[in-house]
N, C-alpha and C positions, 0 to 999 in steps of 0.2 A: 388066652393068657390078656391080662389087662395092664397096660402101659400107662403109667403116670409120670410127667415131665416135673422134674423140679424147677419152677419158676420165678423164685425168689433171688436168684441170683445169674438169671440169663435171661437173654431174648430169643426171637424166634428163631434164630438162626440154631441155637441148642437143640431146638425141637427136633432136628433133621435125622437125629441117630435113630429116631424110631419109626422111619418112615418105610413102610414096607414090612415092619416087624411086629403087626398084628394078627394075628394068626392063632386061633381057635379050634377045635374041630371036635365031631362028634354028638352034634344035635342035628335034629333036622331043621329044615326052615319051616318056621310056622307059618308066615303069613299068604303065601298064595302057591307054594309048591318050591320045587326043585329049578324048574328053567324060569321062576316070575321073582322079581324081587320088588318091595314095597318100601318108600320113604315116607316116613312121616316130616316135612318142611314145615319152616317157619313164617315163608312168606309164598303169597300167589304170585304168577305170571299176571302181568297188567298188560304186556304187547309183546307180540313175537317179532317185531324188528327191533333185534338187539342193537341198534346203531343208532336211533333215533329216542328223543323223547326222555323223560327222566328214568324210565325204567331202567334205561340203557347204561345208567352211571349207578345204579344200586349193585352194590357189591355182592349182596347175598342171591341176586338172580343170574348170578354167571355160573353158579354151577351147572343151572339148567339148560342156559344158553349154549353151555361147553359141551351139553350131549348133544345138542341137534348142530350147531354150527363148527364149523372152527375158524380159528383167528389166523393171520398173516404168518405168526410166529406163536411157537407152542412154549410152555414153561413146564417145566418138572418139578414133582411134589415140593423140591427143596429151592425152589424160586429160580432155577439156571433156565437158560434160554435154550431152546432145541427147535429145529425144522420143523415149521406146519405146513400150511399152505405154499410157504415160502422155502426154499431148501437154501438157498444162499441170500445176502443182502450187505449192504455196507455203502459207503459214502467213498467218493474219489479223493484224491489226496488234498485238492485244495477246497472238499466241501462244496464244491458247486453242482455235484449232483449225486444220484444214489442208483445204483443199480440190485435189481431184485429178480432172481432167478424162481420160476414157477416151477412147482411140483407138478409131473406128469402121471397121466393114468388117473386121476381123480374122478370120481362119477357125484352129478349131482343125486339126490334121492329120486327124482322124477326119472332118471337114467340119463339125461342130459350130460355131457362131457365137461369139464369144469375146464377153461380156459383161461389164458392172461388177460383177456379181455373184461372177463370177471372179476379179476384183480383191478385192473385200470378203472372200470365204471365204477367199483366200490368206491374204492379211492379218491373217485372225483365227485361221486355223489355226498359222500362224507364231509368233503370241504367246501360243499354248495351253502351257502347262507342261508337259503331258504328250505333246506332238507330236515331241519332241527337236530343235526347232530350235536349232541352238548360238548365235542370235543372239535367241533369244526374250526378255531383257533389252532389246533394242532394239525389237523387235516389239510388244512388251506397253505400250509406251507412249502409244500410241492406241487407241482404242476407239469404242462408238457410232457406227457407221457408217450413214450415211444414203444413198441414191440416187435422184436427179432427171436422168432420163435419163441423160446419159452424163455427168454429175457425182457424183463421190461428196465427201459432207463427212465429218468425224470429229473426235471433241474430243482435244485433247491431253491424256492421263490425265498425262503427267510428261515436261515439256519435254525433247525430244533435240535438242541443237541441229546434230548433222549426219545428222539422219532421212532427207531427200531425197537426202542422199550415199551413205546406206547404201543406196536403193533403185538404186541402180547397183553394189551391191558383194554380197559373199558372201549365201548364201540370198534374194536378194532377186527371184527369180522366180515368175511366175504359172505356176501350174498349174491343170486343169481341174477344177472344182468338178462338175459333173454325171459325166463319164468317172470320174475318182477315186473318187468316192461308189460309183459303178458295180460297177468291177472290184476295186477297195479297194487295200492296198498291195502286197500279193502280185502283184494283176494288174497293179499300172502297173508291176511292177519286168520283167515279162516283156512287157509292149509298152506304153513309154510314148510320150507324145503331148507337143507344146506347139504352140506358134504359129512358131518358131522357121524358119529358112531350109530346112534339113534335116530329114528322118525318118530313125528308126531303121528301117534295113531289115535286118539280121542283125547279130546279138552273138554273140559266144563269151568268155563270162568268162576274163578274163588272157590272151585272144590277141589278137581284135581286134573292131572294130566297124564296120561297112559304112552312111554313110548314105545317103540318095538324095533328091534336092532336090525342094523340095515345091511344087508349082504352084500354089498359091493364097496362096503367103506376102505379105505387104503391102507390103513392103520390096523392095529391089532384088533381083533373081533372082541367085543364085549363077552362077559361070562355069563348075560342073563338074555333071554329072548324078548322078554317083558319086563318093562320099569315101570309101576306106578309111583307118582309122586301125589301124594294125598297133600292139600295146603291146609295148613292148622296154625292159626297166627295163635293159639293159646298155648302157653308151656307146658300148662298141666295136661291136655288135650293129648299132646306130643309123648308125655311120659306114658299117660295110659295107652295108648296107641300101640306103643314097643313094649311096655309091661304084660299085655294081655296077649301078644303075640300078633295084633291085626296088622303091625308094621315092623319088617325088620332091621330098621335104621333108622335111627333121629339124633339131631343136635339141637344146639343152643337150648337147652335146657338148665334150669337151677342147679349148681353145683352139688348141694346138698343131694338132690335126685339121683344126680349123676355117680355119688357115691356109693348110693343105696342100690341103684339099678346095678352097678355091676358087681354087685356083690351075691347075687340074685344067680342061681343054677341056670344056665341056658345064654345067659348075657355078657358081652365082654366090653369093652370100651377104651378109648382113647381121650387124652386130654394135651394137646399142644397148642405152644404160643402161635397164635398166628400174627398175621400184620395189620389186623382192623384195632382201630385205637378207639376208647371211650372218650368221648370231649365233650366239653360245652361250647356252642355257639356263642361269643357274646355280637350282638346286632348296636351297631352306632346309633342308638336310639334312647331316648329317656335316660335312664339313672345310669347307665352304660359310657354314657358322655363323661363322667366322671372318673378320672383316672384312680384318685383313692377308692372308688367302690368297686372298681374291677378288678385293682389290687387286694384289696381287702376279701373279697369273694374269693379268689385264689387263694390266699393265706390260710383262710378259715378252714381247707377242706384237708382233713386228715386222712388222704388217700390209702395209705397202707392199713388204716384200722376198715375201713372200706372191705380193702380186701381179705383181710385177714378175719373179718367177721361176717360179712354177707358173701364174699365169694369164695370163701373155705381155703385161701392163698392161693385162686388161683387168679392169676394175673401179675402184670410188671407195673409199678408207680411213674407215672409219667411226668416232665415239665414241660417238653415242648411236643410239638406233633412228629417228630423223628422217634424212632424207635430203636433198640439194640438191632445192627444189623443193615438198617438203611444208611445208604451211603454219606451222609451228612449229618450223621447223629452224634452229639456233642453232651457227653455224660457231665459235663463240669456246668453244665447249664441247669438251676434248680430253681424252684420255688417253694420253699418249707412251708411247712405247717406250722403255724404260727398265729395262734388267734389273739395275741396281744398286739401283735403288730396289727391285726384287723381290727380291732377295738380303735387303736389311736389312727391310724389312716382313716375311718369313719368317724371318727371326732372333729377330725380338721377338715371335714365337709358337713361338719353341723348334724351328724347321726349317732345315733346310741340305742341300747334295747330298750330305753324309754321312748325314742324318738326316731323308731328304725327308717329303711330306706326301703322302698316297696317295688317291687317288679316282679312279672310272672315267668314261669321256667318250664318251658316245655318239654314232653318226654313221651316216648313209646312206652307200654307195657305189655312186656312178653315177647318182645320182638327179640332181645338178647338179653343172657340170664341175670335177673336183678336188674334190668335195667330203670325201673318205675322205684324199685326198693333204695338204689343208690341214691335216687333223686330226692326220694323221703330224706335218707340221711343226711344229705349234703344239705336239706334244706333246714332241718334240725341242728344242724353245725351252725349254718349261718344266722340263726333265729340266736345263738347264745351269743352271739358277736355285733348283732344288731342290724341285720337284715332279715325283711322280712318277705318270702317269695311264695305266690303262689301258683302251684301246679295245676299246668293243663295237658290233659293226656292227649295225643292223637295218633294217627295210624302212621306210618311210615313214609305212606303214598303223599300223604299230607303235606309231612316235612318237605317231601321234595317240591311239593307246590308250591309253600311257602318259601322256600329257600331261593328256587328259580327267579320267585317273584319281589325278593327281598321285603318279605313281610313277616320274617319271623319275630317271634317276643323277644323283648332283651336278652333272655337266653334261652338256650334249645339242646337238648343232649343230642347227640347223636354218634355213632358209629363210624368212624372214615377209615376207608381201605386203601393200602396201597399196595399191592403184592408186586410191583416192579422195585419198589424202594427207593425211586429217586427222588429227590426232594421237590422238583417240581411238582410233583404228583399228590403231594402232603402239604407241606408249607405254603407251596408256591400256589397250587389252585384254590387251597382254603382260604388263603388270606391274602390273594390279589383282587382288587375290589372289583374289576371289569369281568373276573369269571365269574362265571354264571353258578358257582360253587360257593363264592364266599358272599358273606354279609358286612363284613367289615372293608369299608369303604374309603379308607382315611386316607389323603396323598401322600402321607411318607411312605406307605406301606406300597405303594403304585411305584414311587419315585426308586424305592430298594428293590424289588422284588423285579420290576418291570424288564431292566437289562440283565437280569440271570437267566431269564427265557432263551437269551438268545447268544450267551456268553460261549465262545468256542474253547476258550482256555478249561480245562476239566478241573482242575485243582482252584484255580480260580473260581470257579462255578460253586462248588461244594462249600468251598470256606464261605462264600458271598452267602450261602442259605445257610451255613450255620450261625452268620453273622446277624442275619435277619433273625433268627430263630432266638437270641439273645436278647434283640432290640424287642421283640414280641413280649417275650417273658418280663422283661423289666417293665413293658408300656401295658403289659393285662389287657390284651388284646383276644386271648384265647385261654381256655381253661381246659387243658388237658387231663383227662385223669389215669388212663389206666392203657397197658397193652391188655388186649385179650386174651385168655387161653380157651379154645373150642373144644367141648365136650362132645365127643359122640359115643353112642350109647348102640350098639349091634348085636344080632341074635349072632351066639357063638359056634353057630355053623359057618359064619362069614370071615373073610380076611378083608380088611378095610384097608387100604393106603391113603393117609389124610393128607392133605396139600397146607402147606404153610401159608397158601394165601387165602385160608379160609375156605376153598373149595370143597365140598362135598359130591364128587363125581360120581353119576350112577357106573361109567365105564371103570373105575377105579375101585369096584366093589366086584370082588369074586368069591368062589365056594372055595372053602379052606380045604 
């Protein structure tokens, strides 16, 4: 069975009807046999610490991390929250304390028992400025932990409205206190352990990781004893892997290849809207200091044409960093395709097709479906109105390095993930200058976004983010392009449950 979701009129929440419905049967597994699974994946693991460094906030790596480690709070395929290593959690009435109940009967991969002390140590470590957790400014808002049996209590040092949502998101993994302190950071990289359904069995940097099912896992046992994840950054290579039968599953391939492959005997697929946003960061340097240039660049992009022509209709055009289904999405905020307006704006700053404004735009190539081709198309649209942009290609790891040091080009294409749907993790962190994930540093946004991070009135907080999104659109501080649809191609003898977060979890793949 092949599932294709109409994405032209709805966002990612509409895709949840297909979850769990992707079952086909009758063909033998071709890659390694019935007890093994092979996945051709678009990104290599750079680090086995899922809580520190740029890799920890890479949405694409979460699928692999979630096979080995568990988060404090889990998420279902449709983004609803569920017990993870915490079974209960919440604020007290005046939001001055939090209480968390730790799951009992959990075992680390090395046989040690999982304890509340592991949770306290992990949260304390995440909050420490010298640890290198990119979300330190979230985790540092709680402290003074006490443990009573399986119950942990902590003080709220600085109110964070989305704290428990963050416990199901980036860097929210629990690590083993005793083991980590025993082997150190270097030892953990060589032999990482978690409490997840799979253990790391073999790992070759840049090539592959082989996972082995953990027999003492506290949750449902995974369907496959062994999973090999091949790292293949080239989309054509991933297509070849799954078409040849050398891999059982792949994702993030060009949509024309997706349509072709799912029509072949023995292959099936799913394409669902996910929480990833294709967007162009604008850095507050050079030409982007000119508001007319920023807005002209945005108005010159025919997003729907890009979706229809390059992505075969798989995508949802966006004007903000919130998508349908996010808590602060506002469909009334639009930046229309209007090349004549772009020309007028550029003319007001002295630019034209005869005297174009010039800058560099950076992009990955093959990391997401048609990423480079989309930027080629956008550069062509810009050229028609008086913008001459030079394309610079880099690996996704380089993007994180440059963004963390605020050294991105004036324009840089990226995919922003926000599987918890909270505006603080999309518009907030992407546009708040002091955040390590932002590159636009103007004080007006700092003043507008800063108070929202601690706003206790939920409706006021959400409306504040809607207002900020409108202001950002009017000022042209970022260029949202589209909400992605994730294509997954898999052997027809498999059942795959896709996650709206964009995660492709080995434990969510079974035999049909």
